[in-house]
VMD Tcl script that draws the C-alpha trace (Angstrom):
set ca {
  {97.33 -64.14 108.97}
  {97.05 -62.12 105.52}
  {99.46 -61.78 102.88}
  {100.95 -58.72 100.79}
  {101.34 -60.19 97.70}
  {103.33 -57.55 96.44}
  {105.54 -56.85 98.53}
  {106.43 -60.34 99.90}
  {105.31 -59.27 103.18}
  {103.27 -61.44 105.77}
  {101.36 -60.23 108.25}
  {100.44 -61.66 111.29}
  {97.03 -60.35 112.93}
  {95.32 -61.32 116.68}
  {92.45 -60.45 117.08}
  {89.35 -60.36 119.91}
  {86.15 -62.86 118.86}
  {83.39 -61.26 119.17}
  {84.25 -57.79 119.18}
  {86.78 -57.85 116.45}
  {88.71 -55.86 118.36}
  {92.76 -56.08 116.63}
  {95.19 -56.69 119.76}
  {98.30 -57.62 117.97}
  {99.32 -57.30 114.72}
  {102.90 -57.92 113.45}
  {104.39 -57.54 110.14}
  {107.14 -59.63 108.25}
  {108.99 -61.22 105.88}
  {110.25 -64.68 104.86}
  {113.50 -63.84 105.43}
  {112.77 -62.09 108.56}
  {110.51 -64.99 110.42}
  {113.45 -67.33 109.34}
  {116.50 -65.03 110.96}
  {114.34 -65.45 113.95}
  {113.56 -69.05 114.14}
  {117.03 -69.49 113.76}
  {117.82 -67.08 116.66}
  {115.06 -68.43 118.74}
  {116.64 -72.20 118.45}
  {119.93 -70.77 119.07}
  {119.11 -69.24 121.97}
  {117.23 -72.14 123.32}
  {120.03 -74.76 122.85}
  {122.37 -71.95 124.85}
  {119.81 -72.23 127.21}
  {119.48 -75.65 127.59}
  {123.16 -75.95 127.48}
  {123.83 -73.14 130.72}
  {121.03 -75.58 132.46}
  {123.18 -78.62 132.06}
  {126.67 -77.16 132.17}
  {126.09 -74.68 135.29}
  {123.48 -76.22 137.85}
  {122.94 -79.62 139.21}
  {120.31 -80.75 136.65}
  {123.39 -82.57 134.78}
  {123.47 -85.02 137.67}
  {120.07 -86.27 136.52}
  {121.89 -87.14 132.79}
  {122.39 -90.88 133.50}
  {126.33 -91.55 132.96}
  {127.23 -88.16 133.72}
  {129.88 -88.06 136.31}
  {129.20 -86.53 139.69}
  {130.65 -84.95 142.46}
  {130.33 -88.71 144.20}
  {132.29 -90.23 141.10}
  {134.60 -87.47 140.63}
  {135.54 -88.01 144.23}
  {136.07 -91.93 144.13}
  {138.11 -91.53 141.06}
  {140.69 -89.70 143.08}
  {140.65 -91.98 145.77}
  {141.29 -94.99 143.46}
  {144.41 -92.84 142.12}
  {145.67 -93.00 145.97}
  {144.90 -96.11 146.39}
  {146.64 -97.14 143.43}
  {149.59 -95.37 144.53}
  {149.60 -96.95 147.97}
  {149.23 -100.18 146.61}
  {152.54 -99.55 144.29}
  {154.09 -98.96 147.32}
  {152.74 -102.01 149.18}
  {153.66 -104.22 145.91}
  {157.39 -102.86 146.49}
  {157.91 -103.57 149.68}
  {156.13 -106.71 149.33}
  {159.00 -107.33 146.74}
  {161.59 -105.96 149.06}
  {160.50 -108.80 151.82}
  {160.32 -111.60 149.49}
  {164.26 -110.62 148.52}
  {164.75 -110.42 152.43}
  {163.59 -113.77 153.02}
  {165.23 -115.72 150.13}
  {168.66 -113.64 151.23}
  {168.36 -114.99 154.70}
  {167.52 -118.39 153.77}
  {170.63 -118.29 151.60}
  {172.47 -117.33 154.70}
  {173.44 -113.49 152.79}
  {172.68 -110.27 154.66}
  {169.19 -108.98 154.88}
  {168.05 -106.26 152.70}
  {167.91 -103.19 154.37}
  {164.52 -102.12 153.59}
  {164.20 -98.33 154.65}
  {167.53 -97.77 153.06}
  {166.40 -99.25 149.52}
  {163.68 -97.10 149.77}
  {165.71 -94.16 150.52}
  {168.05 -95.21 148.16}
  {165.12 -94.80 145.07}
  {164.87 -91.39 146.18}
  {168.78 -90.61 145.50}
  {168.48 -91.99 142.26}
  {168.63 -88.54 140.75}
  {172.08 -87.96 141.97}
  {174.80 -87.84 139.93}
  {177.03 -90.78 140.84}
  {179.62 -89.84 138.42}
  {180.50 -87.58 141.19}
  {183.91 -88.39 143.34}
  {182.59 -87.33 146.35}
  {179.68 -88.84 146.14}
  {181.43 -92.39 144.64}
  {183.73 -92.05 148.15}
  {180.79 -91.50 149.88}
  {179.15 -95.01 148.58}
  {182.58 -96.55 149.09}
  {183.16 -95.69 152.76}
  {179.52 -96.66 153.28}
  {180.26 -100.27 151.73}
  {183.37 -100.90 153.56}
  {181.60 -99.80 157.07}
  {178.80 -102.48 155.69}
  {181.16 -104.79 155.38}
  {183.29 -104.55 159.11}
  {179.33 -105.15 160.19}
  {178.97 -108.38 158.83}
  {180.55 -110.20 161.93}
  {178.56 -108.96 164.04}
  {175.05 -110.10 162.25}
  {176.74 -113.26 161.49}
  {173.24 -114.85 160.47}
  {175.18 -117.36 158.07}
  {174.46 -121.28 158.96}
  {176.57 -122.79 156.57}
  {179.80 -123.44 159.25}
  {177.39 -124.86 161.44}
  {175.50 -128.44 161.74}
  {172.03 -128.19 159.71}
  {169.62 -130.17 161.19}
  {166.23 -130.96 160.24}
  {163.51 -128.97 161.60}
  {161.87 -131.92 163.44}
  {164.64 -132.54 165.19}
  {164.79 -129.08 166.58}
  {163.74 -128.07 169.57}
  {161.39 -125.03 169.62}
  {160.28 -122.69 173.07}
  {156.44 -121.44 172.74}
  {156.79 -118.12 171.56}
  {153.18 -117.39 173.85}
  {150.83 -119.34 176.01}
  {147.27 -118.67 174.80}
  {144.45 -120.04 172.08}
  {145.08 -120.87 168.82}
  {142.01 -118.33 167.16}
  {143.24 -119.48 163.37}
  {145.03 -122.13 162.46}
  {147.10 -122.99 159.40}
  {146.21 -123.32 155.70}
  {148.55 -123.70 153.09}
  {146.66 -121.50 150.78}
  {144.07 -119.47 152.47}
  {146.26 -118.39 155.84}
  {149.92 -119.82 155.76}
  {150.52 -118.90 159.58}
  {148.54 -118.84 162.81}
  {146.87 -116.53 165.08}
  {146.84 -116.92 168.60}
  {144.99 -115.06 170.96}
  {146.22 -113.46 174.15}
  {145.96 -110.47 177.03}
  {147.17 -107.29 175.23}
  {150.82 -106.81 176.82}
  {151.50 -110.71 177.24}
  {154.88 -110.95 176.68}
  {155.97 -113.05 173.23}
  {159.39 -114.52 173.13}
  {162.02 -116.14 170.66}
  {160.77 -119.54 169.50}
  {164.42 -120.65 169.75}
  {168.47 -119.03 169.47}
  {168.83 -116.60 166.41}
  {169.57 -112.91 165.15}
  {166.99 -110.31 164.46}
  {166.64 -109.56 160.82}
  {164.36 -106.96 160.64}
  {161.89 -104.79 162.74}
  {159.48 -101.93 161.75}
  {156.40 -101.01 161.03}
  {153.70 -101.37 157.98}
  {150.24 -99.95 157.91}
  {148.59 -103.35 157.50}
  {150.71 -105.68 159.74}
  {151.70 -103.31 162.40}
  {154.17 -103.49 164.58}
  {156.62 -106.83 162.95}
  {159.89 -108.84 164.00}
  {161.84 -111.73 162.71}
  {164.50 -113.57 163.77}
  {166.87 -116.21 161.53}
  {167.52 -119.27 163.16}
  {169.70 -122.06 162.63}
  {168.84 -124.65 160.21}
  {167.49 -122.19 157.42}
  {164.64 -121.30 159.78}
  {162.93 -117.92 160.00}
  {159.94 -116.84 162.16}
  {158.30 -114.17 162.36}
  {155.75 -111.83 164.94}
  {153.31 -109.77 163.71}
  {150.47 -106.81 165.21}
  {152.54 -106.38 168.27}
  {152.20 -103.78 170.73}
  {156.13 -103.14 171.13}
  {158.84 -104.58 170.01}
  {161.63 -105.07 172.09}
  {164.68 -106.00 169.97}
  {166.12 -104.28 166.85}
  {167.70 -105.52 163.59}
  {170.71 -107.18 164.22}
  {170.40 -108.16 167.92}
  {171.29 -112.05 168.77}
  {168.11 -113.51 170.66}
  {168.29 -116.73 172.85}
  {165.38 -119.47 172.79}
  {162.84 -117.53 175.56}
  {163.97 -113.60 175.04}
  {161.55 -111.47 175.65}
  {161.25 -109.66 172.11}
  {157.25 -108.07 171.91}
  {154.40 -107.38 173.44}
  {150.83 -108.89 172.28}
  {149.30 -105.72 170.59}
  {146.02 -105.01 168.00}
  {148.70 -103.07 165.66}
  {147.76 -102.57 161.90}
  {144.64 -102.92 159.68}
  {144.31 -106.41 159.26}
  {143.68 -107.51 162.78}
  {140.47 -107.67 164.16}
  {141.50 -107.88 168.35}
  {144.59 -108.06 170.65}
  {146.87 -111.45 169.20}
  {149.88 -112.58 167.93}
  {150.11 -113.79 164.09}
  {152.98 -116.28 163.92}
  {154.65 -117.51 160.72}
  {157.16 -120.21 160.60}
  {159.48 -120.39 157.51}
  {161.73 -123.20 156.70}
  {163.94 -123.32 153.54}
  {161.91 -120.88 152.02}
  {158.45 -122.40 152.73}
  {156.11 -121.49 155.51}
  {155.25 -124.64 157.85}
  {152.83 -125.41 160.09}
  {153.75 -124.08 164.11}
  {151.65 -126.17 165.57}
  {153.34 -129.48 164.71}
  {156.60 -128.41 166.14}
  {155.24 -126.30 169.19}
  {152.77 -126.74 172.06}
  {151.05 -123.88 171.90}
}
mol new
graphics top color blue
foreach p $ca { graphics top sphere $p radius 0.5 }
foreach p [lrange $ca 0 end-1] q [lrange $ca 1 end] { graphics top cylinder $p $q radius 0.2 }
display resetview
């Protein structure tokens, strides 16, 4: 490389060794060299950015979210929305149990869920208010049909009551007050499940985890619950007698691994061990 001192121009020559033949000759100034270096750097950075942004190479960068991570984030968001719905249903379920134990009319869960969607209605509308008043009057008329209140009846302690065996089978998992506050009774699919005592059906329906479920309010503040049924034979509001068929053994819902009856017995708002009072 030679320098022409008078003009401030640099020359870069490349010659062949031995023959001295000139192969390349480049003339440049300091300013030109600086501009060229900056341009090359910018182009190099742009090329690297393009490769990282628009090709799968970016997935090799530690901590960069790939398609699997984004898909997992979307699935988690969907699960969160589903969990919110499940939590709301469980709150209604707990309220239903409390009202039933207190001898009050049970909450219609489906109606409560639909009422959330109607919350945007203009309640000051006279037609809407008249409709709500009519529904309330109709509900009051039906109160005598349900008649699940036990306040006018003589209450007996649970130890003094006689229960009908809901299902003859094998108790595959026993009662644990903390980890498993109910029992599982294994039996062939389609076996008839019977009411443990006289009472009124306060809930029949479906949930993703427990499948077809039916709940019965009995006297003395006792509630029996039957889950994972193949089919429900009674509906909310029906009066049943001890030993009456109410459902068929099944394997519905996510929280089950085979045909069986998930059976719960509640007394005054607390779960009790059914095997202490019923011979399975």
